[in-house]
C-alpha positions in Angstrom: -37.4 -121.0 -43.6 -34.4 -119.4 -44.9 -36.3 -116.3 -46.1 -38.3 -116.1 -42.9 -35.1 -116.5 -40.9 -33.5 -113.9 -43.0 -36.4 -111.6 -42.5 -36.5 -112.2 -38.8 -32.8 -111.7 -38.6 -33.2 -108.5 -40.6 -35.8 -107.3 -38.3 -33.7 -108.1 -35.3 -30.8 -106.3 -36.9 -32.9 -103.1 -37.4 -34.3 -103.0 -33.9 -31.1 -101.8 -32.1 -30.7 -99.2 -34.8 -34.2 -97.8 -34.2 -33.7 -98.0 -30.4 -30.4 -96.1 -30.7 -32.1 -93.3 -32.6 -34.8 -93.0 -30.0 -32.3 -93.0 -27.2 -30.3 -90.2 -28.9 -33.5 -88.2 -29.4 -34.6 -88.7 -25.8 -31.2 -87.7 -24.6 -31.3 -84.6 -26.8 -34.8 -83.7 -25.6 -33.9 -84.3 -22.0 -30.8 -82.0 -22.3 -32.9 -79.3 -24.1 -35.7 -79.6 -21.5 -33.2 -79.4 -18.7 -31.6 -76.4 -20.3 -35.0 -74.7 -20.6 -35.8 -75.5 -16.9 -32.4 -74.2 -15.8 -32.9 -71.0 -17.9 -36.4 -70.5 -16.4 -35.0 -71.1 -12.9 -32.2 -68.7 -13.5 -34.6 -66.1 -15.0 -36.8 -66.5 -12.0 -34.0 -66.0 -9.6 -32.8 -62.9 -11.5 -36.3 -61.5 -11.4 -36.6 -62.1 -7.7 -33.2 -60.6 -7.0 -34.0 -57.5 -9.1 -37.4 -57.3 -7.6 -35.9 -57.4 -4.1 -33.3 -54.8 -5.0 -35.8 -52.5 -6.6 -38.1 -52.9 -3.6 -35.2 -52.0 -1.3 -34.4 -49.0 -3.5 -38.0 -47.9 -3.6 -38.3 -48.3 0.1 -35.2 -46.3 0.6 -36.6 -43.5 -1.6 -39.9 -43.7 0.2 -38.2 -43.5 3.6 -36.1 -40.6 2.3 -39.3 -38.9 1.3 -40.8 -39.5 4.7 -37.7 -38.1 6.4 -37.9 -34.9 4.3 -40.7 -33.5 6.5 -41.6 -31.0 3.9 -45.3 -31.3 4.9 -46.8 -30.9 8.4 -48.7 -34.2 8.0 -45.3 -36.0 7.3 -43.9 -35.1 10.8 -43.4 -38.2 13.0 -45.4 -38.6 16.2 -43.3 -39.0 19.3 -42.7 -37.9 22.9 -42.5 -34.1 23.2 -39.0 -32.9 24.1 -38.4 -32.4 27.8 -41.0 -35.0 28.9 -38.7 -38.1 28.7 -38.3 -39.6 32.2 -35.1 -41.5 31.4 -32.1 -41.2 29.2 -31.3 -44.2 27.1 -27.9 -45.7 27.9 -26.2 -45.9 24.6 -23.5 -44.2 22.6 -26.0 -42.2 20.6 -27.6 -40.7 23.7 -24.1 -40.0 25.0 -23.3 -38.1 21.8 -26.6 -36.3 22.1 -25.9 -35.2 25.6 -22.4 -34.0 24.6 -23.9 -32.0 21.7 -26.5 -30.5 24.0 -23.8 -29.6 26.5 -21.8 -28.0 23.8 -24.9 -26.0 22.6 -25.6 -24.8 26.2 -22.0 -23.8 26.6 -22.1 -21.8 23.4 -25.4 -20.2 24.5 -23.8 -19.1 27.7 -20.9 -17.5 25.9 -23.3 -15.5 23.6 -26.1 -14.6 26.0 -26.7 -11.1 24.6 -26.5 -9.2 21.4 -22.9 -8.8 20.2 -23.4 -5.1 19.7 -23.5 -4.6 23.5 -22.4 -1.2 24.6 -22.4 -0.6 28.4 -19.4 1.8 28.5 -19.7 4.4 31.2 -20.1 7.8 29.4 -19.0 9.5 32.6 -15.3 9.4 33.4 -12.9 11.7 35.3 -11.7 12.9 31.8 -15.3 13.8 30.6 -16.8 15.0 33.9 -13.9 15.8 36.1 -15.1 15.9 39.7 -18.7 16.8 38.8 -21.1 15.2 41.3 -24.5 13.7 41.3 -26.8 11.9 43.8 -26.8 8.2 44.7 -29.8 8.0 46.9 -29.2 10.7 49.5 -25.4 10.4 49.1 -23.3 12.6 46.8 -20.9 10.8 44.5 -18.8 11.6 41.5 -20.7 11.1 38.2 -18.1 8.5 37.2 -19.0 6.4 40.2 -22.7 6.2 40.0 -23.1 3.7 37.2 -21.0 1.2 39.0 -22.8 1.8 42.3 -26.2 1.3 40.7 -24.9 -1.9 39.0 -23.9 -3.3 42.4 -27.4 -2.6 43.7 -29.3 -4.4 40.9 -26.8 -7.3 40.7 -27.5 -7.9 44.3 -31.3 -7.8 44.0 -31.8 -9.4 40.6 -32.8 -12.9 41.7 -35.4 -11.5 44.2 -36.5 -8.5 42.2 -39.9 -9.8 41.2 -40.7 -11.2 44.6 -39.7 -7.9 46.3 -41.8 -5.9 43.8 -44.9 -7.9 44.8 -44.2 -7.5 48.5 -43.2 -3.9 48.4 -46.2 -2.8 46.3 -48.7 -5.5 47.6 -48.9 -6.6 44.0 -50.2 -3.2 42.8 -47.1 -2.7 40.5 -48.8 -5.2 38.1 -51.8 -2.8 37.8 -49.5 0.2 37.2 -47.7 -1.7 34.4 -51.0 -2.8 32.9 -52.2 0.8 32.8 -49.0 1.9 31.1 -49.3 -0.8 28.5 -52.9 0.4 27.8 -51.4 3.9 27.0 -48.8 2.5 24.7 -51.0 2.1 21.6 -48.8 -0.8 20.5 -50.0 -2.7 17.4 -49.1 -5.8 15.5 -46.0 -5.6 13.4 -44.4 -2.7 15.4 -40.9 -2.5 16.9 -40.6 -1.8 20.6 -37.7 -1.0 22.8 -38.1 -1.6 26.5 -35.2 0.2 28.3 -34.1 -1.0 31.8 -36.6 -3.8 31.1 -35.0 -6.0 33.8 -37.1 -9.1 34.4 -39.2 -8.5 31.3 -42.7 -7.7 32.6 -43.6 -5.2 29.9 -41.5 -7.0 27.1 -43.5 -10.2 27.7 -46.8 -8.4 27.0 -45.4 -6.4 24.0 -44.0 -9.7 22.5 -47.6 -11.0 22.3 -49.1 -7.7 21.1 -46.7 -7.1 18.2 -47.0 -10.7 17.0 -44.8 -12.7 14.7 -44.2 -9.7 12.3 -43.3 -7.4 15.1 -40.1 -7.2 17.2 -39.2 -6.4 20.8 -35.9 -5.5 22.3 -35.4 -6.0 26.0 -32.5 -3.7 27.0 -30.8 -3.2 30.4 -27.5 -1.9 31.6 -27.2 -4.7 34.2 -26.3 -8.2 32.9 -27.7 -9.9 36.0 -31.1 -8.3 35.6 -31.1 -8.9 31.8 -30.2 -12.6 32.3 -33.3 -13.0 34.6 -35.5 -11.4 32.0 -34.0 -13.4 29.2 -34.5 -16.8 31.0 -38.1 -15.8 31.9 -39.1 -14.7 28.4 -37.4 -17.7 26.6 -39.3 -20.0 29.0 -42.5 -18.2 28.1 -41.9 -18.9 24.4 -41.3 -15.2 23.4 -39.3 -15.8 20.2 -39.6 -12.3 18.8 -37.5 -10.7 21.5 -33.8 -9.7 21.5 -31.8 -9.0 24.7 -29.3 -6.2 24.5 -27.0 -4.7 27.1 -27.1 -1.0 26.6 -26.7 2.3 28.5 -29.9 4.3 28.5 -27.9 7.5 28.1 -26.4 6.6 24.8 -28.5 3.6 23.4 -25.4 3.2 21.2 -26.4 -0.2 19.7 -29.6 1.2 18.1 -29.9 3.2 15.0 -31.9 6.5 14.6 -35.6 6.2 13.9 -35.7 2.5 14.7 -38.7 2.0 17.1 -42.4 2.7 17.1 -42.5 2.7 20.9 -39.9 3.2 23.6 -40.7 2.4 27.3 -38.8 2.6 30.5 -40.4 1.3 33.7 -38.9 2.1 37.1 -35.5 2.7 35.6 -35.1 6.4 34.8 -34.5 7.4 38.4 -31.3 5.3 38.4 -29.8 6.9 35.3 -26.9 9.3 35.9 -27.8 11.8 33.2 -31.6 11.8 32.6 -31.5 14.6 30.0 -29.0 12.6 27.9 -31.2 9.5 28.2 -34.3 11.3 27.1 -32.4 12.7 24.1 -31.3 9.2 23.2 -34.8 7.9 23.4 -36.0 10.6 21.1 -33.2 9.7 18.7 -34.1 6.0 18.3 -37.9 6.7 18.0 -39.4 6.8 14.5 -41.3 10.0 13.6 -44.7 9.7 15.2 -43.4 7.2 17.7 -44.2 7.5 21.4 -42.2 7.3 24.7 -43.8 5.9 27.9 -42.1 6.4 31.3 -43.5 4.6 34.3 -41.8 5.8 37.4 -42.2 6.5 41.1 -43.2 10.2 41.5 -44.5 12.6 44.2 -47.8 11.8 46.0 -50.3 14.6 45.6 -52.1 13.8 48.9 -50.1 15.1 51.9 -51.3 12.6 54.5 -50.5 9.7 52.1 -47.1 11.2 51.4 -46.1 11.0 55.1 -47.4 7.5 55.5 -45.5 6.5 52.3 -42.3 7.9 53.6 -42.6 6.0 56.9 -43.3 2.8 55.0 -40.5 3.3 52.5 -37.7 4.0 55.1 -38.7 1.4 57.6 -40.5 -1.5 56.0 -38.6 -1.6 52.7 -35.1 -2.1 54.2 -36.5 -4.7 56.7 -38.1 -6.7 53.8 -34.9 -6.3 51.8 -32.9 -7.8 54.7 -35.4 -10.7 55.3 -36.1 -11.6 51.7 -33.0 -10.6 49.7 -30.5 -10.4 52.6 -29.7 -6.9 51.4 -31.1 -3.9 53.3 -28.7 -1.3 51.9 -29.9 -1.8 48.3 -33.5 -1.2 49.3 -32.5 1.8 51.4 -31.0 3.2 48.2 -34.2 2.4 46.2 -36.3 4.3 48.7 -33.9 7.2 48.6 -33.7 7.2 44.8 -37.5 7.6 44.6 -37.3 10.8 46.7 -34.5 12.2 44.5 -36.4 11.7 41.3 -38.0 14.7 39.6 -41.7 15.4 40.3 -44.4 15.0 37.6 -44.2 18.5 36.2 -40.4 18.7 36.2 -40.1 15.4 34.3 -42.7 16.7 31.8 -40.6 19.8 31.2 -37.4 17.6 30.7 -39.2 15.6 28.1 -40.2 18.7 26.2 -36.7 20.0 26.3 -35.5 16.7 24.7 -37.9 17.4 21.8 -41.0 15.5 22.7 -44.4 16.9 21.9 -47.9 16.6 23.3 -46.4 15.5 26.6 -48.7 14.5 29.5 -48.7 12.4 32.6 -51.2 10.3 34.5 -51.0 9.9 38.3 -51.6 6.5 39.7 -52.3 5.6 43.4 -52.5 9.3 44.2 -49.2 10.2 42.5 -47.0 7.5 44.2 -46.4 6.4 40.5 -46.9 8.4 37.3 -47.0 7.5 33.6 -45.5 10.1 31.4 -46.1 10.1 27.7 -44.6 12.0 24.8 -44.4 11.9 21.0 -41.8 12.4 18.4 -42.9 14.8 15.6 
């Protein structure tokens, strides 16, 4: 009994010891396991954070690439400008409006080429009391430029309408014929003097193409502004607008243009000989000049009917449509004071032009003169 009791007691004495070792081991295993789980959780969290960050960075880079617009296919699709029916009411739109207003104001301040030169070459110092015609009136040369400016400033806004009415739309055919004689080609440089509302320049813009260039020039700012607005609205982005005097063409270098045209403007120039010499100067060798202008009818009965129409109907239409009969009285008179076909041809030859000719249109009411620079 004693031995058994001793053995049993010994066994009981050892049990707590074994249990203690197991508990320690379990505790250690549990701690290690928990540490492993914690490490795994932390690693997972770090991975997800980094993944999110990288995704955000990648997305930003991708968005940046999309906003680069280096390729046509990358351009966003949206409402074309000018077709929005409402303006969003937020600060961004307000800033946009302010920026647009600033741009418009800047554009108004720089409407034309900064090399503008519209100085009057005729002054009392240069010409004294030398006289010229203003319609049927006789005025000092120094006065004519200002008087002509007043006329075209007055009629600028109604100029196209009046042309259609006065010529019954035939002026468009006259201009089309002149353009057909121009020989203009892609890539060429064209100067349209006294171009006014831009009828010819608009066609030349299309004919010379993106590699060509057109300059619409006029001495009158009001007329030039009408032409500028019209051509910009038509999308003519290869045209410059330059205020210049036809007698000097000072903004333009020698040998600059393949073609020079002046349509219904030469008769208003004070010194036509000086203007022709300036046109010759700015033309390239081999270039051509086209002058479309009212002339002298070659059929006598038509001439009398034309005079009656010009001096009665034109001032009346000017009064009704443009509220300005005097300006259209001047225009009718200026036509009669302009040199006839043969005289103008001789003037062109004296300025240096070669192979000069002219084409009568509508029985000589209008003529197209053409000359070449050797």
